[in-house]
C-alpha positions in Angstrom: 152.7 91.9 87.3 151.9 90.6 90.8 148.4 89.4 91.4 146.5 90.8 94.4 145.9 88.1 97.0 143.6 88.3 100.0 145.1 87.1 103.2 142.7 86.0 105.8 143.2 87.5 109.3 144.8 85.1 111.8 143.8 84.8 115.4 144.5 82.3 118.2 141.4 80.3 119.0 140.7 81.4 122.6 141.1 85.2 121.8 138.7 84.6 118.9 136.1 83.0 121.1 136.5 85.8 123.7 136.3 88.6 121.0 133.0 87.3 119.5 131.5 86.6 123.0 132.2 90.2 123.9 130.6 91.5 120.6 127.4 89.5 121.1 127.1 90.1 124.8 127.9 93.9 124.7 127.1 95.4 121.3 124.0 93.2 120.4 122.4 93.9 123.8 122.5 97.7 123.9 118.7 97.9 124.1 118.7 95.5 127.1 121.3 97.7 128.9 119.3 100.8 128.1 116.2 99.3 129.6 118.0 97.9 132.6 119.6 101.2 133.3 116.2 102.9 133.4 114.6 100.3 135.6 117.2 99.9 138.3 117.5 103.0 138.5 121.2 103.8 138.7 121.4 106.3 141.5 124.1 105.0 143.8 127.4 103.3 143.7 125.8 100.0 144.6 123.2 100.1 141.8 125.9 101.3 139.4 127.9 98.2 140.4 124.9 96.0 139.8 124.4 97.6 136.4 128.1 97.2 135.4 128.0 93.5 136.4 125.3 92.8 133.8 127.6 93.0 130.7 130.0 90.8 132.6 127.3 88.2 133.2 126.2 88.3 129.6 129.8 87.9 128.4 130.5 85.0 130.8 127.4 83.1 129.7 128.2 83.7 126.1 131.8 82.7 126.5 130.9 79.5 128.2 128.4 78.5 125.5 130.7 79.3 122.6 133.8 77.8 124.2 131.9 74.5 124.9 130.8 74.5 121.2 134.4 74.9 120.2 135.2 71.4 121.6 133.0 69.9 118.8 134.1 72.5 116.2 130.8 74.3 116.1 131.9 77.7 117.4 131.5 79.4 114.0 128.0 78.0 113.5 126.9 79.1 117.0 128.5 82.5 116.7 126.8 83.1 113.4 123.4 82.0 114.8 123.8 84.2 117.9 124.9 87.3 115.8 122.0 87.0 113.3 119.4 86.6 116.1 120.9 89.4 118.2 121.3 91.9 115.4 117.8 91.3 114.1 115.9 91.3 117.4 117.8 94.3 118.7 116.8 96.3 115.6 113.1 95.5 115.9 113.1 96.1 119.7 114.9 99.4 119.3 112.9 100.6 116.3 109.4 99.4 117.1 109.4 98.8 120.9 108.3 95.1 120.4 108.9 92.3 122.7 110.3 88.9 121.6 108.0 86.2 122.9 105.9 83.3 121.7 103.2 85.6 120.2 105.9 87.5 118.2 107.1 84.2 116.8 103.5 83.5 115.8 103.2 86.9 114.2 106.5 86.3 112.3 105.3 82.9 110.9 101.9 84.3 110.0 103.3 87.3 108.2 102.7 87.3 104.4 105.5 88.0 101.9 104.0 91.4 101.2 103.9 92.3 104.9 107.5 91.1 105.3 108.6 93.3 102.4 106.9 96.3 104.0 109.3 96.0 106.9 112.4 96.1 104.7 113.6 99.6 105.1 117.1 101.0 104.2 117.8 101.3 107.9 117.0 97.7 108.5 119.2 96.5 105.7 122.0 98.8 106.8 121.9 97.8 110.5 121.5 94.1 109.8 124.1 94.2 107.1 126.7 95.8 109.3 126.0 94.4 112.8 124.9 91.0 111.5 126.0 89.8 108.1 129.3 91.7 108.1 130.2 90.2 111.5 129.2 86.7 110.4 131.5 87.1 107.4 134.2 88.1 109.8 133.6 85.1 112.0 134.1 82.8 109.1 136.8 84.8 107.4 139.2 84.7 110.4 141.8 81.9 110.2 142.8 80.1 113.4 146.5 80.4 114.3 148.1 77.0 114.6 148.9 76.2 118.2 152.3 74.6 119.0 150.5 72.3 121.4 146.9 71.0 121.4 147.1 70.6 125.2 148.0 74.2 125.6 144.9 75.2 123.6 142.7 72.9 125.8 144.3 74.4 128.9 143.6 77.9 127.7 139.9 77.0 127.0 139.7 75.4 130.5 141.1 78.6 132.1 138.6 80.7 130.1 135.7 78.5 131.3 136.9 78.6 134.9 137.2 82.4 135.0 133.8 82.8 133.4 132.2 80.4 135.9 134.0 82.1 138.8 132.9 85.5 137.8 129.3 84.3 137.5 129.4 82.8 141.0 131.0 86.0 142.4 128.3 88.2 140.9 125.6 85.9 142.1 127.1 86.0 145.6 127.2 89.8 145.6 124.1 90.8 143.7 121.7 87.9 143.7 119.0 89.9 145.6 119.3 92.9 143.3 119.0 90.7 140.2 116.0 88.8 141.7 114.2 91.9 142.5 114.8 93.5 139.2 113.7 90.6 137.1 110.8 89.7 139.4 109.4 93.2 139.2 110.1 93.6 135.5 109.4 90.2 134.0 109.5 91.5 130.4 113.1 92.8 130.7 114.6 89.4 130.0 112.8 89.4 126.7 115.2 92.1 125.5 118.3 90.0 126.1 119.7 88.4 123.0 119.9 85.7 121.9 118.1 84.0 124.8 114.9 85.9 124.0 114.7 84.5 120.5 115.6 81.0 121.5 113.2 80.8 124.5 110.4 82.3 122.3 110.9 79.7 119.6 110.9 76.9 122.2 107.8 78.3 123.8 106.1 78.4 120.4 107.1 74.8 119.7 105.8 73.6 123.1 102.6 75.5 122.7 101.9 74.2 119.2 103.3 70.6 119.2 99.7 69.3 119.7 98.1 71.2 116.9 97.7 68.1 114.8 95.7 66.2 117.3 92.3 64.9 116.2 89.6 67.5 115.7 87.4 68.0 118.8 83.8 68.4 117.9 82.0 71.4 119.5 78.3 72.4 119.5 77.1 69.2 117.9 73.5 70.0 118.9 73.4 73.2 116.8 70.2 74.0 115.0 68.2 77.0 113.8 65.7 78.5 116.2 62.3 78.0 114.4 60.9 81.2 115.9 63.7 83.3 114.2 63.3 81.6 110.9 59.7 81.8 109.7 58.8 80.2 106.4 59.4 82.3 103.4 62.0 84.5 105.0 65.7 84.5 104.6 68.5 85.8 106.9 71.7 87.3 105.6 74.4 88.5 108.0 77.9 90.0 107.3 80.6 89.8 109.9 83.4 92.2 109.2 86.6 91.3 111.0 88.8 94.4 111.2 92.6 94.5 111.3 94.6 96.9 113.6 91.8 99.4 114.1 92.1 101.1 117.5 88.9 102.2 119.1 90.2 105.6 120.4 90.6 106.8 116.8 87.0 106.1 115.8 84.9 109.3 115.7 81.9 107.1 116.7 83.8 106.8 120.0 84.2 110.5 120.5 87.5 111.0 118.6 87.8 114.7 117.5 88.4 113.9 113.8 85.6 112.6 111.6 87.0 109.2 110.8 83.5 107.6 110.5 81.5 110.2 108.5 79.5 107.5 106.7 78.8 105.2 109.6 77.6 108.1 111.7 74.6 108.3 109.2 74.0 104.5 109.2 72.1 104.1 112.5 74.7 101.7 113.8 75.1 100.9 117.5 78.7 101.5 118.5 80.3 100.0 121.6 83.0 102.3 122.8 84.2 100.2 125.7 85.4 97.0 124.0 88.6 95.1 124.5 90.4 92.4 122.5 91.4 88.9 123.4 95.0 89.5 122.3 97.3 92.1 120.7 98.0 90.2 117.5 95.9 88.6 114.8 97.3 85.1 115.4 95.9 85.3 119.0 92.7 87.4 118.7 91.1 85.8 115.6 91.2 82.2 116.8 90.2 83.4 120.3 87.1 85.4 119.2 85.9 82.4 117.1 86.7 79.7 119.7 83.9 80.1 122.2 86.4 80.4 125.0 86.7 83.5 127.1 90.0 85.2 127.1 90.8 84.4 130.8 90.3 80.7 130.0 91.5 80.7 126.4 93.5 77.6 125.5 95.4 78.3 122.3 96.4 74.6 121.9 92.8 73.5 122.2 91.6 76.2 119.8 93.9 74.9 117.1 92.2 71.5 117.0 88.6 72.2 118.1 85.6 73.4 116.1 84.5 77.0 116.6 81.8 79.5 115.8 81.7 78.9 112.0 81.6 75.1 112.4 78.5 75.5 114.6 76.8 78.0 112.3 77.4 75.7 109.3 76.1 72.7 111.2 72.9 74.5 112.0 72.2 74.8 108.2 73.4 78.3 107.5 75.7 78.8 104.5 79.1 80.3 105.4 81.6 82.1 103.2 84.9 83.6 104.4 86.5 86.2 102.1 90.1 86.7 103.0 92.3 89.8 102.5 94.6 89.7 105.5 97.0 86.7 105.1 94.8 84.0 106.5 92.0 83.2 109.0 94.4 81.6 111.5 92.3 78.4 111.6 88.9 80.0 112.1 87.7 79.2 108.6 89.5 75.9 107.9 86.3 73.8 107.6 84.0 76.3 105.8 84.1 77.6 102.2 86.8 80.4 102.1 88.6 82.2 99.3 91.8 84.3 99.3 90.8 87.4 97.4 94.4 88.6 96.9 94.9 85.7 94.5 92.6 87.3 92.1 95.2 90.1 91.7 92.6 92.5 90.3 94.4 95.6 88.9 91.8 98.0 90.2 92.5 96.9 93.8 95.8 95.1 94.1 99.5 96.0 93.9 102.6 94.1 94.9 100.7 91.2 96.5 98.4 93.4 98.6 94.8 94.6 97.9 92.5 97.3 99.1 89.6 95.9 101.1 87.1 96.7 98.4 88.2 93.5 96.7 86.3 91.6 99.3 83.0 92.6 97.5 84.1 91.2 94.2 81.2 89.0 92.9 79.6 89.1 96.4 76.1 89.9 95.1 76.4 87.0 92.7 77.1 84.7 95.6 74.2 86.2 97.6 71.9 85.5 94.6 72.8 81.8 94.7 71.9 81.4 98.4 69.0 79.0 98.9 68.7 79.7 102.6 70.3 81.7 105.4 73.8 83.0 104.9 76.8 84.3 106.9 79.5 86.2 105.0 82.8 87.0 106.8 84.9 89.7 105.4 88.5 89.6 106.8 90.0 93.0 106.0 93.5 94.2 106.0 92.2 97.4 107.5 94.9 99.5 109.1 97.7 97.0 109.1 101.1 98.7 109.4 103.8 99.7 108.9 102.7 100.6 105.3 99.6 102.5 106.4 99.7 104.6 103.3 99.1 101.4 101.2 95.8 100.7 102.9 93.6 103.2 101.1 93.1 104.6 97.6 94.3 108.1 96.9 90.9 109.7 97.4 90.9 108.8 101.1 94.1 110.8 101.7 92.3 113.5 103.5 94.5 114.1 106.5 97.9 115.5 105.5 100.9 115.5 105.6 101.2 111.7 105.6 103.8 109.2 106.4 104.4 107.6 103.0 107.2 105.2 104.0 107.5 101.9 105.9 110.1 103.5 108.1 107.4 104.9 110.3 109.8 105.7 113.2 111.3 108.4 110.9 107.9 110.2 110.5 106.6 112.9 112.8 103.7 112.0 115.2 101.4 114.2 113.1 102.3 112.4 109.8 101.9 109.0 111.4 98.5 109.7 112.9 97.3 111.5 109.7 98.1 108.4 107.7 96.6 106.0 110.2 93.4 108.1 110.4 93.2 107.9 106.6 93.1 104.1 106.9 90.1 104.5 109.2 88.3 106.7 106.7 88.6 103.7 104.3 87.5 101.3 107.0 84.4 103.5 107.4 83.8 103.3 103.7 84.2 99.5 103.6 81.8 98.9 106.5 79.3 101.4 105.1 79.5 99.6 101.7 78.6 96.4 103.4 75.7 98.0 105.2 74.4 99.4 101.9 74.8 96.0 100.3 72.6 94.5 103.0 70.1 97.3 102.8 69.6 96.8 99.1 68.5 93.1 99.4 64.9 92.2 98.7 62.1 92.5 101.3 62.1 88.8 102.1 65.8 89.0 103.2 66.3 90.0 106.9 69.8 91.5 107.2 72.3 92.4 109.9 76.0 93.3 110.3 78.6 93.2 113.0 82.1 94.8 112.8 84.9 94.0 115.3 88.6 94.6 115.0 91.1 92.0 116.0 93.4 94.3 118.0 94.5 97.9 118.2 97.8 99.6 117.4 100.5 101.8 118.9 101.5 104.8 117.0 104.8 105.8 118.6 103.4 106.6 122.1 106.3 106.1 124.6 108.4 104.8 121.7 106.2 101.9 120.9 104.9 101.1 117.4 102.7 98.5 115.7 101.3 95.8 118.0 102.0 92.4 119.6 103.2 93.4 123.1 102.3 90.8 125.8 98.7 91.5 126.9 99.7 92.2 130.6 101.9 95.1 129.7 100.4 96.2 126.3 99.1 99.8 126.2 95.3 100.3 125.9 95.9 101.4 122.3 96.7 97.8 121.4 93.7 96.3 123.3 90.9 98.9 122.9 89.0 97.9 119.7 86.0 99.2 117.8 82.8 97.1 117.8 79.5 98.1 116.1 76.3 96.4 115.2 73.8 97.3 112.5 70.4 95.7 112.3 68.0 96.4 109.4 64.6 97.9 110.4 63.1 94.5 109.3 65.4 92.6 111.6 64.6 94.9 114.5 60.8 94.5 113.9 60.9 90.7 113.2 62.9 89.9 116.3 61.7 92.6 118.6 65.0 94.3 119.2 64.8 97.5 121.2 67.4 99.7 119.6 67.1 102.3 122.4 68.0 99.6 124.9 70.9 98.5 122.8 72.2 102.1 122.5 72.0 102.5 126.3 73.9 99.2 126.9 76.6 100.3 124.4 77.3 103.5 126.4 77.1 102.2 129.9 78.6 98.7 129.7 82.0 97.2 128.8 82.3 94.4 126.3 85.1 92.3 124.8 85.7 89.8 122.0 84.4 87.2 124.4 80.9 88.5 123.4 81.3 87.8 119.7 80.6 84.1 119.9 77.3 84.2 121.8 76.2 87.4 120.0 76.7 86.0 116.6 74.8 82.8 117.6 72.0 85.1 118.8 71.9 87.3 115.7 71.9 84.2 113.5 69.2 82.4 115.5 71.3 79.3 116.3 70.4 77.1 119.2 73.1 75.1 121.0 74.1 74.3 124.6 77.3 76.3 123.9 75.2 79.5 123.6 75.3 81.6 126.8 72.6 84.1 126.8 74.2 86.2 129.5 77.1 87.1 127.1 74.8 87.8 124.1 74.9 91.6 123.7 71.4 91.7 122.1 69.6 89.3 124.4 68.6 91.8 127.2 67.2 94.1 124.5 64.8 91.6 122.8 61.3 92.3 123.9 
């Protein structure tokens, strides 16, 4: 009986290089060509020629790089890397409308295992398996045909390089002005071109973060409590709820037609409907809002090695606790007491490494009872984080139906997706209301207050865009418009002479942003420091 033997396909080296250069340049950049076709637009023979030259340029560049790598026998490694990068990025750009840049690399590195698993859909595995892993296997499975002459192979490579360079020069000579105009007017287009988008994004991330380990810069060293706001015998307790992926336009407090905030509407909160975020991703917004730097002057490198809001509050003698349920505080809580609530893995709240936000209240009253002075508790929620929106709330909050009960959100109808997302906001409403009720139940000698602010918004399929993380300059308002609300106990309003009517008027007539969090929290907590800017404190004009 003859044994079956597998024979590896055989190719000459130069055709091999050309074939895989074509595959990467053409088939792993379909999304780039689709976007370029729409932006030109192709409405004449000339613009058609410009468009058809693009795959030629991509092929020539790819062929040059891979051929050069072949001189040091690294062509298979480079081809494999380019295929995996191209297949992966094309899937996510095509499916979710994301852009591959430095912030997306930060999002990827900050993603928890549970969040990563949520993105693992059958479609992703099929696409990456066929367009990525299968082609990598093919790249390694092909055997090079022995050439009768080494010099002949070198000559063929040289001709291939010469032709590629010549074509690039010819296209540049003919279409340089068209290319320059297209990419100058559509700067984000290049971020759809693989694998250069991934490589440049990783390099940008490295350059941006290479100074993260510099010595800590002290900030607000003069911080102290304002004696007028801390009379003897009284105690202040404040809860800051940091939201996740809640978009302001879907809050009924903001005028949304659905009742997504039925509890908060009864809590006498002040809601600020015109609030914008510092970034479109947690890794940007959270460090920014705690940094004390306004968005227009925000220095991400400096923020990573400088003290922030919580350091100043703690230095003033206020006890700080950060309860985490969203994969990390992105450096904002590094030097204050903090605990990852997901590690408790309480069966009533958690499943598969993720927990409902109610876990943030576990033993919180016990902690409050141990406070000997003023306290600030930060609750970092997982809120409305996608794509598994249906995991963000217990069954009793599934009020808007039908829902999108899958992580492949692009396969759901707009109605299903919005229903599921709005259910997450019902649960956000419950969580914030629970925090307010906790504060309202404290003894009379405890003056209480609360502030809720989401880190960024979310796209729900509008114009084919999902999730968040687009560059701020081109991100839709849905990713930048965030909910902000403040609740002050009657005792707080009386003790510190806060005019609630004034505050409500400011909320409706003025625009605010995450820039206001830093000074407003210092004002609410009664912390004095030269880093406090009264003009940016939301409450300051309404204190009589």
